[in-house]
matplotlib code that plots the C-alpha trace (Angstrom):
import matplotlib.pyplot as plt

x = [43.4, 41.2, 43.5, 45.2, 48.6, 50.5, 48.9, 50.0, 53.5, 53.8, 52.7, 56.1, 58.1, 55.5, 55.9, 59.7, 59.6, 57.2, 59.5, 62.5, 60.7, 59.4, 62.6, 65.2, 67.6, 69.2, 69.0, 65.2, 64.9, 66.7, 64.6, 61.3, 62.6, 63.1, 59.7, 57.9, 59.8, 58.6, 55.1, 55.0, 56.5, 53.7, 51.2, 52.5, 55.0, 58.3, 61.1, 63.6, 61.1, 60.5, 64.3, 64.8, 62.1, 63.5, 67.1, 66.0, 65.0, 68.3, 70.1, 67.5, 68.1, 65.5, 65.3, 64.5, 61.6, 60.3, 60.6, 60.9, 57.6, 59.6, 61.0, 59.4, 58.4, 61.0, 64.0, 66.0, 67.1, 70.2, 69.6, 66.0, 63.3, 60.1, 57.5, 53.8, 51.5, 48.1, 46.3, 43.2, 41.0, 41.8, 39.3, 40.0, 38.6, 41.3, 44.0, 44.7, 45.0, 48.8, 49.0, 46.5, 48.4, 51.7, 50.4, 49.2, 51.9, 53.3, 50.3, 51.8, 54.6, 52.1, 51.2, 54.2, 53.1, 52.3, 55.6, 57.5, 55.6, 55.2, 57.5, 55.9, 58.6, 57.6, 54.0, 53.1, 49.9, 49.4, 46.4, 45.0, 42.6, 39.0, 36.9, 34.6, 31.7, 34.1, 36.3, 33.4, 32.6, 34.7, 35.4, 36.7, 39.3, 37.7, 34.8, 31.7, 31.4, 32.8, 31.1, 28.3, 30.0, 33.4, 35.4, 37.5, 40.2, 40.8, 43.5, 42.5, 38.8, 37.3, 34.2, 31.8, 30.2]
y = [20.9, 20.9, 18.6, 19.9, 21.3, 18.5, 15.9, 17.6, 18.1, 14.4, 12.9, 13.3, 11.6, 8.8, 8.3, 8.4, 5.7, 3.6, 3.9, 3.0, -0.1, -1.2, -0.7, -3.4, -1.9, 1.5, 2.6, 1.9, 3.9, 6.9, 6.7, 6.7, 9.3, 11.7, 10.9, 11.4, 14.6, 16.0, 14.8, 16.7, 19.8, 19.7, 19.4, 22.6, 21.4, 23.3, 21.4, 22.1, 20.7, 17.6, 17.0, 17.4, 14.8, 12.3, 12.9, 11.9, 8.5, 8.1, 7.4, 4.8, 1.1, -0.6, -3.6, -1.4, 0.1, -3.4, -4.9, -8.6, -10.3, -13.1, -10.7, -11.2, -8.1, -9.1, -9.1, -6.0, -4.3, -2.0, -1.8, -0.7, -3.1, -3.0, -1.0, -1.8, 1.1, 0.6, 3.5, 4.9, 7.9, 10.7, 11.2, 12.7, 9.6, 7.4, 9.2, 5.9, 3.7, 3.8, 3.0, 0.1, -1.4, -1.1, -2.7, -5.8, -6.2, -9.2, -11.2, -11.4, -13.6, -16.2, -17.3, -19.1, -18.5, -14.8, -14.3, -15.4, -12.9, -9.8, -8.6, -6.7, -4.1, -3.1, -2.2, 1.4, 3.4, 6.4, 8.6, 10.1, 13.0, 11.8, 12.6, 15.6, 16.6, 19.2, 16.4, 14.9, 18.1, 19.1, 22.8, 24.0, 26.7, 27.7, 30.2, 29.3, 32.9, 32.1, 33.6, 31.4, 30.7, 29.9, 26.8, 24.8, 22.4, 19.4, 17.1, 16.5, 17.3, 20.8, 21.5, 24.2, 25.8]
z = [-8.8, -5.8, -3.9, -0.8, -1.5, 0.4, -1.8, -5.0, -3.7, -2.7, -6.0, -7.7, -4.9, -4.9, -8.6, -8.3, -5.7, -7.8, -10.9, -8.8, -7.5, -10.9, -13.0, -12.3, -14.8, -14.0, -17.7, -17.7, -14.5, -16.0, -19.2, -17.2, -14.8, -17.8, -19.3, -16.0, -15.3, -18.7, -17.9, -14.6, -16.1, -18.8, -16.0, -14.4, -11.9, -11.3, -13.1, -10.2, -7.7, -9.8, -10.2, -6.5, -5.7, -8.2, -7.0, -3.5, -4.9, -6.8, -3.5, -2.3, -2.6, -4.9, -2.6, 0.4, -1.5, -2.6, 0.9, 1.7, 2.6, 4.3, 7.0, 10.3, 12.4, 15.0, 12.6, 12.8, 9.6, 9.9, 13.7, 13.4, 14.6, 12.6, 14.6, 14.6, 15.3, 17.0, 15.4, 17.2, 16.3, 18.7, 21.5, 25.0, 26.7, 25.0, 27.0, 29.0, 25.9, 25.8, 29.4, 29.0, 26.0, 27.7, 30.9, 29.0, 26.4, 28.3, 27.2, 23.7, 25.0, 26.3, 22.7, 21.1, 17.6, 18.2, 20.0, 16.9, 14.7, 17.0, 19.6, 22.5, 22.3, 18.7, 19.4, 20.1, 20.3, 18.1, 17.3, 14.2, 13.8, 14.0, 10.9, 11.1, 8.9, 7.4, 6.2, 4.3, 2.4, -0.6, -1.0, -4.4, -4.6, -8.0, -8.3, -10.2, -11.4, -14.9, -17.9, -19.3, -22.7, -21.3, -22.3, -19.8, -20.9, -18.6, -20.0, -23.6, -23.2, -23.8, -21.7, -22.7, -19.7]

ax = plt.figure().add_subplot(projection="3d")
ax.plot(x, y, z, "-o")
ax.set_aspect("equal")
plt.show()
């Protein structure tokens, strides 16, 4: 696969969480866990790694993974208030963004409706890496120097090169 390594290693845990969310019956979860484990092993993943990722989800509560759409952002769950990130692309000129947001958070309390939905203490500023031209280009880890009459199998399809 030409995906970055972290993407490929996070797929099994994402699938495990999805199965845990979807299966309301524990026996169904175990059945799908086994079938997906075999699927990942057939796709070249290490069995021990897959079992470890699925075991992490065994201890998770299904309702926590589903979430409750009725829960307001102000309600605390197990002592943790829901946090709301204000995500900005990183740029050196945005250095004062956190200070500006913190300075004007009190304005959220002026609107009664907004105050019930969002607490000023739950909003924080965070930055993500800005996209570069390099992010737009895809680089393959595979060479194109294969013999002219080679066959490549992708899934169930054989490609003649």
